[in-house]
mmCIF file as Biopython writes it, N, C-alpha, C and O atoms, coordinates in Angstrom:
data_model
#
loop_
_atom_site.group_PDB
_atom_site.id
_atom_site.type_symbol
_atom_site.label_atom_id
_atom_site.label_alt_id
_atom_site.label_comp_id
_atom_site.label_asym_id
_atom_site.label_entity_id
_atom_site.label_seq_id
_atom_site.pdbx_PDB_ins_code
_atom_site.Cartn_x
_atom_site.Cartn_y
_atom_site.Cartn_z
_atom_site.occupancy
_atom_site.B_iso_or_equiv
_atom_site.auth_seq_id
_atom_site.auth_asym_id
_atom_site.pdbx_PDB_model_num
ATOM 1   N N  . MET A ? 1  ? -59.988 32.277 -27.108 1.0 0.0 1  A 1 
ATOM 2   C CA . MET A ? 1  ? -60.221 33.347 -28.078 1.0 0.0 1  A 1 
ATOM 3   C C  . MET A ? 1  ? -58.868 34.313 -28.048 1.0 0.0 1  A 1 
ATOM 4   O O  . MET A ? 1  ? -58.544 35.258 -28.767 1.0 0.0 1  A 1 
ATOM 5   N N  . VAL A ? 2  ? -58.190 33.657 -26.871 1.0 0.0 2  A 1 
ATOM 6   C CA . VAL A ? 2  ? -57.143 34.456 -26.945 1.0 0.0 2  A 1 
ATOM 7   C C  . VAL A ? 2  ? -55.742 34.087 -27.995 1.0 0.0 2  A 1 
ATOM 8   O O  . VAL A ? 2  ? -54.790 34.809 -28.290 1.0 0.0 2  A 1 
ATOM 9   N N  . ASN A ? 3  ? -56.050 32.707 -28.392 1.0 0.0 3  A 1 
ATOM 10  C CA . ASN A ? 3  ? -55.124 32.471 -29.478 1.0 0.0 3  A 1 
ATOM 11  C C  . ASN A ? 3  ? -55.600 32.849 -30.850 1.0 0.0 3  A 1 
ATOM 12  O O  . ASN A ? 3  ? -54.931 32.504 -31.824 1.0 0.0 3  A 1 
ATOM 13  N N  . LYS A ? 4  ? -56.898 33.650 -31.021 1.0 0.0 4  A 1 
ATOM 14  C CA . LYS A ? 4  ? -57.233 33.850 -32.191 1.0 0.0 4  A 1 
ATOM 15  C C  . LYS A ? 4  ? -57.380 35.069 -32.385 1.0 0.0 4  A 1 
ATOM 16  O O  . LYS A ? 4  ? -57.747 35.389 -33.516 1.0 0.0 4  A 1 
ATOM 17  N N  . ILE A ? 5  ? -57.144 36.185 -31.342 1.0 0.0 5  A 1 
ATOM 18  C CA . ILE A ? 5  ? -56.789 37.499 -31.157 1.0 0.0 5  A 1 
ATOM 19  C C  . ILE A ? 5  ? -55.211 37.686 -31.315 1.0 0.0 5  A 1 
ATOM 20  O O  . ILE A ? 5  ? -54.883 38.643 -32.015 1.0 0.0 5  A 1 
ATOM 21  N N  . MET A ? 6  ? -53.779 36.606 -30.550 1.0 0.0 6  A 1 
ATOM 22  C CA . MET A ? 6  ? -52.599 36.990 -30.942 1.0 0.0 6  A 1 
ATOM 23  C C  . MET A ? 6  ? -52.380 36.175 -31.705 1.0 0.0 6  A 1 
ATOM 24  O O  . MET A ? 6  ? -51.404 35.497 -31.384 1.0 0.0 6  A 1 
ATOM 25  N N  . GLU A ? 7  ? -53.032 35.780 -32.988 1.0 0.0 7  A 1 
ATOM 26  C CA . GLU A ? 7  ? -53.152 35.069 -34.447 1.0 0.0 7  A 1 
ATOM 27  C C  . GLU A ? 7  ? -53.413 36.424 -35.409 1.0 0.0 7  A 1 
ATOM 28  O O  . GLU A ? 7  ? -52.899 37.071 -36.322 1.0 0.0 7  A 1 
ATOM 29  N N  . THR A ? 8  ? -54.399 36.383 -34.677 1.0 0.0 8  A 1 
ATOM 30  C CA . THR A ? 8  ? -54.716 38.080 -35.711 1.0 0.0 8  A 1 
ATOM 31  C C  . THR A ? 8  ? -53.539 38.990 -35.807 1.0 0.0 8  A 1 
ATOM 32  O O  . THR A ? 8  ? -52.828 39.338 -36.750 1.0 0.0 8  A 1 
ATOM 33  N N  . PHE A ? 9  ? -53.559 39.304 -34.347 1.0 0.0 9  A 1 
ATOM 34  C CA . PHE A ? 9  ? -52.392 40.418 -34.343 1.0 0.0 9  A 1 
ATOM 35  C C  . PHE A ? 9  ? -51.132 40.191 -34.909 1.0 0.0 9  A 1 
ATOM 36  O O  . PHE A ? 9  ? -50.209 40.959 -35.180 1.0 0.0 9  A 1 
ATOM 37  N N  . ALA A ? 10 ? -51.276 39.002 -35.031 1.0 0.0 10 A 1 
ATOM 38  C CA . ALA A ? 10 ? -49.630 38.416 -35.344 1.0 0.0 10 A 1 
ATOM 39  C C  . ALA A ? 10 ? -49.937 38.598 -37.241 1.0 0.0 10 A 1 
ATOM 40  O O  . ALA A ? 10 ? -49.029 39.047 -37.941 1.0 0.0 10 A 1 
ATOM 41  N N  . LYS A ? 11 ? -50.898 38.306 -37.682 1.0 0.0 11 A 1 
ATOM 42  C CA . LYS A ? 11 ? -50.925 38.523 -39.385 1.0 0.0 11 A 1 
ATOM 43  C C  . LYS A ? 11 ? -50.976 40.579 -39.598 1.0 0.0 11 A 1 
ATOM 44  O O  . LYS A ? 11 ? -50.623 41.173 -40.616 1.0 0.0 11 A 1 
ATOM 45  N N  . MET A ? 12 ? -51.386 41.078 -38.614 1.0 0.0 12 A 1 
ATOM 46  C CA . MET A ? 12 ? -52.130 42.332 -39.240 1.0 0.0 12 A 1 
ATOM 47  C C  . MET A ? 12 ? -50.107 42.721 -39.051 1.0 0.0 12 A 1 
ATOM 48  O O  . MET A ? 12 ? -49.572 43.592 -39.736 1.0 0.0 12 A 1 
ATOM 49  N N  . LEU A ? 13 ? -49.504 42.061 -38.254 1.0 0.0 13 A 1 
ATOM 50  C CA . LEU A ? 13 ? -48.027 42.938 -38.003 1.0 0.0 13 A 1 
ATOM 51  C C  . LEU A ? 13 ? -47.278 41.977 -39.019 1.0 0.0 13 A 1 
ATOM 52  O O  . LEU A ? 13 ? -46.065 41.841 -38.856 1.0 0.0 13 A 1 
ATOM 53  N N  . PHE A ? 14 ? -47.880 41.327 -40.013 1.0 0.0 14 A 1 
ATOM 54  C CA . PHE A ? 14 ? -46.820 41.185 -41.077 1.0 0.0 14 A 1 
ATOM 55  C C  . PHE A ? 14 ? -47.520 41.179 -42.170 1.0 0.0 14 A 1 
ATOM 56  O O  . PHE A ? 14 ? -47.615 40.512 -43.200 1.0 0.0 14 A 1 
ATOM 57  N N  . GLN A ? 15 ? -47.966 42.055 -41.704 1.0 0.0 15 A 1 
ATOM 58  C CA . GLN A ? 15 ? -48.525 43.085 -43.508 1.0 0.0 15 A 1 
ATOM 59  C C  . GLN A ? 15 ? -48.171 44.070 -43.035 1.0 0.0 15 A 1 
ATOM 60  O O  . GLN A ? 15 ? -48.116 44.923 -43.920 1.0 0.0 15 A 1 
ATOM 61  N N  . ILE A ? 16 ? -47.734 44.662 -41.588 1.0 0.0 16 A 1 
ATOM 62  C CA . ILE A ? 16 ? -47.032 46.434 -41.914 1.0 0.0 16 A 1 
ATOM 63  C C  . ILE A ? 16 ? -45.731 46.083 -42.233 1.0 0.0 16 A 1 
ATOM 64  O O  . ILE A ? 16 ? -45.207 46.826 -43.063 1.0 0.0 16 A 1 
ATOM 65  N N  . THR A ? 17 ? -44.858 44.901 -41.694 1.0 0.0 17 A 1 
ATOM 66  C CA . THR A ? 17 ? -43.370 44.709 -41.770 1.0 0.0 17 A 1 
ATOM 67  C C  . THR A ? 17 ? -43.199 43.687 -42.397 1.0 0.0 17 A 1 
ATOM 68  O O  . THR A ? 17 ? -42.599 42.786 -41.811 1.0 0.0 17 A 1 
ATOM 69  N N  . GLU A ? 18 ? -43.723 43.423 -44.002 1.0 0.0 18 A 1 
ATOM 70  C CA . GLU A ? 18 ? -44.051 42.647 -45.071 1.0 0.0 18 A 1 
ATOM 71  C C  . GLU A ? 18 ? -42.578 42.528 -45.303 1.0 0.0 18 A 1 
ATOM 72  O O  . GLU A ? 18 ? -42.362 42.442 -44.094 1.0 0.0 18 A 1 
ATOM 73  N N  . PRO A ? 19 ? -41.509 42.458 -45.765 1.0 0.0 19 A 1 
ATOM 74  C CA . PRO A ? 19 ? -40.434 42.517 -46.758 1.0 0.0 19 A 1 
ATOM 75  C C  . PRO A ? 19 ? -40.923 42.679 -48.122 1.0 0.0 19 A 1 
ATOM 76  O O  . PRO A ? 19 ? -41.673 41.880 -48.682 1.0 0.0 19 A 1 
ATOM 77  N N  . GLU A ? 20 ? -40.307 44.109 -48.796 1.0 0.0 20 A 1 
ATOM 78  C CA . GLU A ? 20 ? -40.186 44.481 -49.997 1.0 0.0 20 A 1 
ATOM 79  C C  . GLU A ? 20 ? -40.261 43.282 -50.946 1.0 0.0 20 A 1 
ATOM 80  O O  . GLU A ? 20 ? -41.253 43.448 -51.655 1.0 0.0 20 A 1 
ATOM 81  N N  . ASN A ? 21 ? -39.520 41.948 -51.312 1.0 0.0 21 A 1 
ATOM 82  C CA . ASN A ? 21 ? -38.954 41.418 -51.581 1.0 0.0 21 A 1 
ATOM 83  C C  . ASN A ? 21 ? -40.198 40.237 -52.060 1.0 0.0 21 A 1 
ATOM 84  O O  . ASN A ? 21 ? -40.608 39.474 -51.186 1.0 0.0 21 A 1 
ATOM 85  N N  . PRO A ? 22 ? -40.673 40.151 -53.256 1.0 0.0 22 A 1 
ATOM 86  C CA . PRO A ? 22 ? -41.564 39.379 -53.575 1.0 0.0 22 A 1 
ATOM 87  C C  . PRO A ? 22 ? -41.036 37.665 -53.149 1.0 0.0 22 A 1 
ATOM 88  O O  . PRO A ? 22 ? -41.993 36.942 -52.875 1.0 0.0 22 A 1 
ATOM 89  N N  . GLU A ? 23 ? -40.271 37.290 -53.107 1.0 0.0 23 A 1 
ATOM 90  C CA . GLU A ? 23 ? -39.698 36.067 -52.879 1.0 0.0 23 A 1 
ATOM 91  C C  . GLU A ? 23 ? -39.066 35.444 -51.491 1.0 0.0 23 A 1 
ATOM 92  O O  . GLU A ? 23 ? -38.488 34.406 -51.167 1.0 0.0 23 A 1 
ATOM 93  N N  . ALA A ? 24 ? -39.642 37.060 -50.645 1.0 0.0 24 A 1 
ATOM 94  C CA . ALA A ? 24 ? -39.198 36.387 -49.372 1.0 0.0 24 A 1 
ATOM 95  C C  . ALA A ? 24 ? -40.677 35.569 -48.596 1.0 0.0 24 A 1 
ATOM 96  O O  . ALA A ? 24 ? -41.901 35.681 -48.661 1.0 0.0 24 A 1 
ATOM 97  N N  . GLU A ? 25 ? -40.050 35.043 -48.145 1.0 0.0 25 A 1 
ATOM 98  C CA . GLU A ? 25 ? -41.528 33.696 -47.379 1.0 0.0 25 A 1 
ATOM 99  C C  . GLU A ? 25 ? -42.292 34.648 -46.740 1.0 0.0 25 A 1 
ATOM 100 O O  . GLU A ? 25 ? -42.095 35.747 -46.222 1.0 0.0 25 A 1 
ATOM 101 N N  . LYS A ? 26 ? -43.704 33.521 -47.024 1.0 0.0 26 A 1 
ATOM 102 C CA . LYS A ? 26 ? -44.544 33.975 -46.707 1.0 0.0 26 A 1 
ATOM 103 C C  . LYS A ? 26 ? -45.463 33.080 -45.142 1.0 0.0 26 A 1 
ATOM 104 O O  . LYS A ? 26 ? -45.249 31.970 -44.655 1.0 0.0 26 A 1 
ATOM 105 N N  . PRO A ? 27 ? -46.438 34.118 -44.764 1.0 0.0 27 A 1 
ATOM 106 C CA . PRO A ? 27 ? -46.585 32.612 -43.260 1.0 0.0 27 A 1 
ATOM 107 C C  . PRO A ? 27 ? -47.004 31.703 -44.081 1.0 0.0 27 A 1 
ATOM 108 O O  . PRO A ? 27 ? -46.956 31.657 -45.310 1.0 0.0 27 A 1 
ATOM 109 N N  . VAL A ? 28 ? -47.570 30.717 -43.026 1.0 0.0 28 A 1 
ATOM 110 C CA . VAL A ? 28 ? -48.435 29.526 -43.710 1.0 0.0 28 A 1 
ATOM 111 C C  . VAL A ? 28 ? -49.465 29.837 -43.401 1.0 0.0 28 A 1 
ATOM 112 O O  . VAL A ? 28 ? -49.565 30.303 -42.266 1.0 0.0 28 A 1 
ATOM 113 N N  . ASP A ? 29 ? -50.678 29.734 -44.229 1.0 0.0 29 A 1 
ATOM 114 C CA . ASP A ? 29 ? -52.626 29.492 -43.604 1.0 0.0 29 A 1 
ATOM 115 C C  . ASP A ? 29 ? -52.955 28.688 -42.953 1.0 0.0 29 A 1 
ATOM 116 O O  . ASP A ? 29 ? -54.041 28.806 -42.384 1.0 0.0 29 A 1 
ATOM 117 N N  . GLU A ? 30 ? -52.136 27.499 -42.755 1.0 0.0 30 A 1 
ATOM 118 C CA . GLU A ? 30 ? -52.718 26.427 -42.455 1.0 0.0 30 A 1 
ATOM 119 C C  . GLU A ? 30 ? -51.230 25.978 -40.984 1.0 0.0 30 A 1 
ATOM 120 O O  . GLU A ? 30 ? -50.123 25.568 -41.330 1.0 0.0 30 A 1 
ATOM 121 N N  . ASP A ? 31 ? -51.533 26.148 -39.806 1.0 0.0 31 A 1 
ATOM 122 C CA . ASP A ? 31 ? -50.609 26.014 -38.219 1.0 0.0 31 A 1 
ATOM 123 C C  . ASP A ? 31 ? -50.136 24.673 -38.301 1.0 0.0 31 A 1 
ATOM 124 O O  . ASP A ? 31 ? -51.141 23.964 -38.258 1.0 0.0 31 A 1 
ATOM 125 N N  . PRO A ? 32 ? -49.019 23.895 -38.406 1.0 0.0 32 A 1 
ATOM 126 C CA . PRO A ? 32 ? -49.124 22.467 -37.883 1.0 0.0 32 A 1 
ATOM 127 C C  . PRO A ? 32 ? -49.812 22.370 -37.048 1.0 0.0 32 A 1 
ATOM 128 O O  . PRO A ? 32 ? -50.456 23.320 -36.604 1.0 0.0 32 A 1 
ATOM 129 N N  . MET A ? 33 ? -49.888 20.721 -36.425 1.0 0.0 33 A 1 
ATOM 130 C CA . MET A ? 33 ? -50.421 20.279 -35.978 1.0 0.0 33 A 1 
ATOM 131 C C  . MET A ? 33 ? -48.938 19.520 -35.244 1.0 0.0 33 A 1 
ATOM 132 O O  . MET A ? 33 ? -47.813 19.624 -35.735 1.0 0.0 33 A 1 
ATOM 133 N N  . SER A ? 34 ? -49.389 18.504 -33.545 1.0 0.0 34 A 1 
ATOM 134 C CA . SER A ? 34 ? -48.836 18.285 -32.682 1.0 0.0 34 A 1 
ATOM 135 C C  . SER A ? 34 ? -48.679 17.012 -33.556 1.0 0.0 34 A 1 
ATOM 136 O O  . SER A ? 34 ? -49.308 16.783 -34.589 1.0 0.0 34 A 1 
ATOM 137 N N  . ASN A ? 35 ? -47.666 16.156 -32.933 1.0 0.0 35 A 1 
ATOM 138 C CA . ASN A ? 35 ? -47.731 14.888 -33.363 1.0 0.0 35 A 1 
ATOM 139 C C  . ASN A ? 35 ? -47.890 13.808 -32.579 1.0 0.0 35 A 1 
ATOM 140 O O  . ASN A ? 35 ? -47.875 12.626 -32.922 1.0 0.0 35 A 1 
ATOM 141 N N  . CYS A ? 36 ? -48.144 14.580 -30.795 1.0 0.0 36 A 1 
ATOM 142 C CA . CYS A ? 36 ? -48.318 13.423 -29.697 1.0 0.0 36 A 1 
ATOM 143 C C  . CYS A ? 36 ? -50.394 14.045 -29.483 1.0 0.0 36 A 1 
ATOM 144 O O  . CYS A ? 36 ? -51.006 13.469 -28.583 1.0 0.0 36 A 1 
ATOM 145 N N  . CYS A ? 37 ? -50.931 14.775 -30.053 1.0 0.0 37 A 1 
ATOM 146 C CA . CYS A ? 37 ? -52.870 14.586 -29.914 1.0 0.0 37 A 1 
ATOM 147 C C  . CYS A ? 37 ? -52.704 15.692 -31.409 1.0 0.0 37 A 1 
ATOM 148 O O  . CYS A ? 37 ? -53.119 16.850 -31.370 1.0 0.0 37 A 1 
ATOM 149 N N  . ASP A ? 38 ? -52.419 15.437 -31.944 1.0 0.0 38 A 1 
ATOM 150 C CA . ASP A ? 38 ? -53.415 16.044 -33.712 1.0 0.0 38 A 1 
ATOM 151 C C  . ASP A ? 38 ? -53.509 17.509 -32.906 1.0 0.0 38 A 1 
ATOM 152 O O  . ASP A ? 38 ? -54.710 17.743 -32.780 1.0 0.0 38 A 1 
ATOM 153 N N  . ALA A ? 39 ? -52.682 18.637 -32.283 1.0 0.0 39 A 1 
ATOM 154 C CA . ALA A ? 39 ? -53.452 19.788 -31.536 1.0 0.0 39 A 1 
ATOM 155 C C  . ALA A ? 39 ? -52.960 21.071 -32.056 1.0 0.0 39 A 1 
ATOM 156 O O  . ALA A ? 39 ? -51.853 20.700 -32.447 1.0 0.0 39 A 1 
ATOM 157 N N  . PRO A ? 40 ? -53.011 22.190 -32.301 1.0 0.0 40 A 1 
ATOM 158 C CA . PRO A ? 40 ? -52.060 23.235 -32.379 1.0 0.0 40 A 1 
ATOM 159 C C  . PRO A ? 40 ? -51.371 23.287 -31.522 1.0 0.0 40 A 1 
ATOM 160 O O  . PRO A ? 40 ? -51.786 22.794 -30.473 1.0 0.0 40 A 1 
ATOM 161 N N  . PHE A ? 41 ? -49.728 24.018 -31.538 1.0 0.0 41 A 1 
ATOM 162 C CA . PHE A ? 41 ? -49.116 24.375 -30.569 1.0 0.0 41 A 1 
ATOM 163 C C  . PHE A ? 41 ? -49.596 25.790 -29.746 1.0 0.0 41 A 1 
ATOM 164 O O  . PHE A ? 41 ? -50.215 26.646 -30.378 1.0 0.0 41 A 1 
ATOM 165 N N  . THR A ? 42 ? -49.274 25.998 -28.278 1.0 0.0 42 A 1 
ATOM 166 C CA . THR A ? 42 ? -49.181 27.006 -27.997 1.0 0.0 42 A 1 
ATOM 167 C C  . THR A ? 42 ? -49.078 28.167 -29.240 1.0 0.0 42 A 1 
ATOM 168 O O  . THR A ? 42 ? -48.892 28.128 -30.456 1.0 0.0 42 A 1 
ATOM 169 N N  . TYR A ? 43 ? -49.282 29.098 -28.337 1.0 0.0 43 A 1 
ATOM 170 C CA . TYR A ? 43 ? -48.671 30.809 -28.800 1.0 0.0 43 A 1 
ATOM 171 C C  . TYR A ? 43 ? -47.271 31.079 -28.463 1.0 0.0 43 A 1 
ATOM 172 O O  . TYR A ? 43 ? -47.114 31.388 -27.282 1.0 0.0 43 A 1 
ATOM 173 N N  . PRO A ? 44 ? -45.598 31.025 -29.597 1.0 0.0 44 A 1 
ATOM 174 C CA . PRO A ? 44 ? -46.638 31.762 -30.516 1.0 0.0 44 A 1 
ATOM 175 C C  . PRO A ? 44 ? -46.398 30.526 -31.415 1.0 0.0 44 A 1 
ATOM 176 O O  . PRO A ? 44 ? -45.502 30.835 -32.200 1.0 0.0 44 A 1 
ATOM 177 N N  . GLY A ? 45 ? -46.778 29.367 -31.620 1.0 0.0 45 A 1 
ATOM 178 C CA . GLY A ? 45 ? -46.788 28.289 -32.450 1.0 0.0 45 A 1 
ATOM 179 C C  . GLY A ? 45 ? -45.282 27.801 -33.218 1.0 0.0 45 A 1 
ATOM 180 O O  . GLY A ? 45 ? -44.242 28.393 -33.506 1.0 0.0 45 A 1 
ATOM 181 N N  . TRP A ? 46 ? -45.741 26.521 -33.357 1.0 0.0 46 A 1 
ATOM 182 C CA . TRP A ? 46 ? -43.928 26.052 -34.644 1.0 0.0 46 A 1 
ATOM 183 C C  . TRP A ? 46 ? -43.583 26.554 -35.246 1.0 0.0 46 A 1 
ATOM 184 O O  . TRP A ? 46 ? -44.233 26.652 -36.286 1.0 0.0 46 A 1 
ATOM 185 N N  . PRO A ? 47 ? -42.798 27.009 -35.186 1.0 0.0 47 A 1 
ATOM 186 C CA . PRO A ? 47 ? -41.629 26.143 -34.631 1.0 0.0 47 A 1 
ATOM 187 C C  . PRO A ? 47 ? -40.890 27.025 -33.325 1.0 0.0 47 A 1 
ATOM 188 O O  . PRO A ? 47 ? -39.960 26.480 -32.730 1.0 0.0 47 A 1 
ATOM 189 N N  . ASP A ? 48 ? -41.424 28.637 -32.843 1.0 0.0 48 A 1 
ATOM 190 C CA . ASP A ? 48 ? -41.356 29.209 -31.922 1.0 0.0 48 A 1 
ATOM 191 C C  . ASP A ? 48 ? -41.228 28.117 -30.324 1.0 0.0 48 A 1 
ATOM 192 O O  . ASP A ? 48 ? -40.363 27.743 -29.533 1.0 0.0 48 A 1 
ATOM 193 N N  . SER A ? 49 ? -42.630 27.979 -30.544 1.0 0.0 49 A 1 
ATOM 194 C CA . SER A ? 49 ? -43.377 26.771 -29.152 1.0 0.0 49 A 1 
ATOM 195 C C  . SER A ? 49 ? -43.493 25.296 -29.559 1.0 0.0 49 A 1 
ATOM 196 O O  . SER A ? 49 ? -43.996 25.078 -30.661 1.0 0.0 49 A 1 
ATOM 197 N N  . ASP A ? 50 ? -43.233 24.619 -29.075 1.0 0.0 50 A 1 
ATOM 198 C CA . ASP A ? 50 ? -42.593 22.968 -29.010 1.0 0.0 50 A 1 
ATOM 199 C C  . ASP A ? 50 ? -44.052 22.309 -28.208 1.0 0.0 50 A 1 
ATOM 200 O O  . ASP A ? 50 ? -44.143 21.087 -28.092 1.0 0.0 50 A 1 
ATOM 201 N N  . PHE A ? 51 ? -44.875 22.988 -27.814 1.0 0.0 51 A 1 
ATOM 202 C CA . PHE A ? 51 ? -45.650 22.438 -26.497 1.0 0.0 51 A 1 
ATOM 203 C C  . PHE A ? 51 ? -46.992 21.869 -27.026 1.0 0.0 51 A 1 
ATOM 204 O O  . PHE A ? 51 ? -47.603 22.875 -27.387 1.0 0.0 51 A 1 
ATOM 205 N N  . CYS A ? 52 ? -47.517 21.139 -27.185 1.0 0.0 52 A 1 
ATOM 206 C CA . CYS A ? 52 ? -49.068 21.281 -27.333 1.0 0.0 52 A 1 
ATOM 207 C C  . CYS A ? 52 ? -50.299 21.373 -26.284 1.0 0.0 52 A 1 
ATOM 208 O O  . CYS A ? 52 ? -50.575 21.003 -25.143 1.0 0.0 52 A 1 
ATOM 209 N N  . SER A ? 53 ? -50.930 22.167 -27.475 1.0 0.0 53 A 1 
ATOM 210 C CA . SER A ? 53 ? -51.933 22.848 -26.207 1.0 0.0 53 A 1 
ATOM 211 C C  . SER A ? 53 ? -52.861 22.312 -25.575 1.0 0.0 53 A 1 
ATOM 212 O O  . SER A ? 53 ? -53.378 22.863 -24.603 1.0 0.0 53 A 1 
ATOM 213 N N  . GLU A ? 54 ? -53.359 20.723 -26.187 1.0 0.0 54 A 1 
ATOM 214 C CA . GLU A ? 54 ? -54.259 19.527 -25.384 1.0 0.0 54 A 1 
ATOM 215 C C  . GLU A ? 54 ? -53.740 19.021 -24.420 1.0 0.0 54 A 1 
ATOM 216 O O  . GLU A ? 54 ? -54.349 18.861 -23.363 1.0 0.0 54 A 1 
ATOM 217 N N  . CYS A ? 55 ? -52.000 18.531 -24.684 1.0 0.0 55 A 1 
ATOM 218 C CA . CYS A ? 55 ? -51.613 18.271 -22.884 1.0 0.0 55 A 1 
ATOM 219 C C  . CYS A ? 55 ? -50.404 18.734 -21.958 1.0 0.0 55 A 1 
ATOM 220 O O  . CYS A ? 55 ? -49.936 18.274 -20.917 1.0 0.0 55 A 1 
ATOM 221 N N  . HIS A ? 56 ? -50.004 20.122 -22.964 1.0 0.0 56 A 1 
ATOM 222 C CA . HIS A ? 56 ? -48.980 20.755 -22.660 1.0 0.0 56 A 1 
ATOM 223 C C  . HIS A ? 56 ? -47.654 19.802 -22.281 1.0 0.0 56 A 1 
ATOM 224 O O  . HIS A ? 56 ? -47.000 19.866 -21.240 1.0 0.0 56 A 1 
ATOM 225 N N  . GLU A ? 57 ? -47.494 19.123 -23.138 1.0 0.0 57 A 1 
ATOM 226 C CA . GLU A ? 57 ? -45.958 18.443 -22.869 1.0 0.0 57 A 1 
ATOM 227 C C  . GLU A ? 57 ? -44.842 19.083 -24.761 1.0 0.0 57 A 1 
ATOM 228 O O  . GLU A ? 57 ? -44.944 19.732 -25.802 1.0 0.0 57 A 1 
ATOM 229 N N  . HIS A ? 58 ? -44.222 18.499 -24.199 1.0 0.0 58 A 1 
ATOM 230 C CA . HIS A ? 58 ? -42.978 19.020 -25.662 1.0 0.0 58 A 1 
ATOM 231 C C  . HIS A ? 58 ? -43.329 17.673 -26.582 1.0 0.0 58 A 1 
ATOM 232 O O  . HIS A ? 58 ? -43.250 16.491 -26.248 1.0 0.0 58 A 1 
ATOM 233 N N  . ALA A ? 59 ? -43.782 18.309 -27.972 1.0 0.0 59 A 1 
ATOM 234 C CA . ALA A ? 59 ? -43.921 17.471 -29.401 1.0 0.0 59 A 1 
ATOM 235 C C  . ALA A ? 59 ? -43.260 18.176 -30.678 1.0 0.0 59 A 1 
ATOM 236 O O  . ALA A ? 59 ? -42.682 19.228 -30.951 1.0 0.0 59 A 1 
ATOM 237 N N  . GLY A ? 60 ? -43.638 17.102 -31.248 1.0 0.0 60 A 1 
ATOM 238 C CA . GLY A ? 60 ? -42.676 17.368 -32.162 1.0 0.0 60 A 1 
ATOM 239 C C  . GLY A ? 60 ? -43.767 18.171 -33.916 1.0 0.0 60 A 1 
ATOM 240 O O  . GLY A ? 60 ? -44.726 18.415 -33.185 1.0 0.0 60 A 1 
ATOM 241 N N  . ILE A ? 61 ? -44.068 18.467 -34.766 1.0 0.0 61 A 1 
ATOM 242 C CA . ILE A ? 61 ? -44.648 18.170 -35.580 1.0 0.0 61 A 1 
ATOM 243 C C  . ILE A ? 61 ? -45.617 17.050 -36.252 1.0 0.0 61 A 1 
ATOM 244 O O  . ILE A ? 61 ? -44.996 16.062 -36.643 1.0 0.0 61 A 1 
ATOM 245 N N  . ASP A ? 62 ? -46.757 17.025 -36.419 1.0 0.0 62 A 1 
ATOM 246 C CA . ASP A ? 62 ? -47.141 15.763 -37.442 1.0 0.0 62 A 1 
ATOM 247 C C  . ASP A ? 62 ? -46.849 15.960 -38.705 1.0 0.0 62 A 1 
ATOM 248 O O  . ASP A ? 62 ? -47.332 16.910 -39.321 1.0 0.0 62 A 1 
ATOM 249 N N  . GLU A ? 63 ? -45.714 14.768 -39.459 1.0 0.0 63 A 1 
ATOM 250 C CA . GLU A ? 63 ? -45.747 14.767 -40.910 1.0 0.0 63 A 1 
ATOM 251 C C  . GLU A ? 63 ? -46.510 14.504 -41.501 1.0 0.0 63 A 1 
ATOM 252 O O  . GLU A ? 63 ? -46.209 14.981 -42.596 1.0 0.0 63 A 1 
ATOM 253 N N  . ASP A ? 64 ? -47.830 13.797 -41.629 1.0 0.0 64 A 1 
ATOM 254 C CA . ASP A ? 64 ? -48.705 13.197 -41.842 1.0 0.0 64 A 1 
ATOM 255 C C  . ASP A ? 64 ? -49.656 14.378 -42.892 1.0 0.0 64 A 1 
ATOM 256 O O  . ASP A ? 64 ? -50.581 13.966 -43.590 1.0 0.0 64 A 1 
ATOM 257 N N  . GLU A ? 65 ? -49.292 15.719 -42.862 1.0 0.0 65 A 1 
ATOM 258 C CA . GLU A ? 65 ? -50.224 16.781 -43.884 1.0 0.0 65 A 1 
ATOM 259 C C  . GLU A ? 65 ? -49.583 16.140 -44.812 1.0 0.0 65 A 1 
ATOM 260 O O  . GLU A ? 65 ? -49.776 16.413 -45.997 1.0 0.0 65 A 1 
#
Protein backbone atom coordinates (compact mmCIF):
# COMPACT_ATOMS: atom_id res chain seq x y z
CA MET A 1 0.00 0.00 0.00
CA VAL A 2 2.89 2.35 0.75
CA ASN A 3 4.19 1.91 -2.82
CA LYS A 4 0.79 2.90 -4.26
CA ILE A 5 0.68 6.00 -2.05
CA MET A 6 4.19 7.02 -3.11
CA GLU A 7 3.38 6.35 -6.78
CA THR A 8 0.27 8.54 -6.56
CA PHE A 9 2.22 11.27 -4.78
CA ALA A 10 4.95 11.17 -7.45
CA LYS A 11 2.37 11.50 -10.24
CA MET A 12 0.71 14.45 -8.48
CA LEU A 13 4.08 16.13 -7.95
CA PHE A 14 4.96 15.65 -11.61
CA GLN A 15 1.69 17.29 -12.66
CA ILE A 16 2.48 20.29 -10.47
CA THR A 17 6.07 20.66 -11.68
CA GLU A 18 5.57 19.59 -15.31
CA PRO A 19 7.81 21.60 -17.63
CA GLU A 20 6.24 24.00 -20.11
CA ASN A 21 8.14 22.35 -22.97
CA PRO A 22 5.84 19.81 -24.70
CA GLU A 23 8.91 17.92 -25.92
CA ALA A 24 10.05 17.28 -22.33
CA GLU A 25 10.31 13.67 -21.28
CA LYS A 26 7.10 12.30 -19.75
CA PRO A 27 7.13 9.55 -17.14
CA VAL A 28 6.50 6.05 -18.47
CA ASP A 29 3.30 4.42 -17.24
CA GLU A 30 4.87 0.98 -17.06
CA ASP A 31 7.60 0.55 -14.45
CA PRO A 32 10.62 -1.56 -15.44
CA MET A 33 10.81 -4.97 -13.78
CA SER A 34 13.90 -6.52 -12.21
CA ASN A 35 15.78 -9.16 -14.19
CA CYS A 36 16.04 -11.50 -11.20
CA CYS A 37 12.46 -11.92 -9.91
CA ASP A 38 10.46 -10.05 -12.58
CA ALA A 39 9.24 -7.76 -9.79
CA PRO A 40 9.17 -3.94 -9.58
CA PHE A 41 12.04 -2.06 -7.98
CA THR A 42 11.83 -0.54 -4.51
CA TYR A 43 10.85 3.12 -4.14
CA PRO A 44 11.55 5.42 -5.94
CA GLY A 45 11.93 2.90 -8.76
CA TRP A 46 14.41 2.37 -11.55
CA PRO A 47 16.93 4.02 -12.20
CA ASP A 48 17.05 5.75 -8.79
CA SER A 49 16.80 2.42 -6.98
CA ASP A 50 18.28 -0.82 -8.30
CA PHE A 51 16.95 -3.02 -5.49
CA CYS A 52 14.42 -5.71 -6.39
CA SER A 53 11.28 -5.44 -4.24
CA GLU A 54 11.02 -9.25 -4.11
CA CYS A 55 14.51 -10.43 -3.08
CA HIS A 56 15.96 -7.04 -1.98
CA GLU A 57 19.17 -7.58 -4.01
CA HIS A 58 20.77 -5.30 -6.62
CA ALA A 59 19.30 -6.04 -10.04
CA GLY A 60 19.16 -4.77 -13.59
CA ILE A 61 16.09 -4.18 -15.71
CA ASP A 62 14.34 -6.99 -17.54
CA GLU A 63 15.15 -6.42 -21.23
CA ASP A 64 12.29 -8.64 -22.53
CA GLU A 65 9.73 -5.81 -22.47
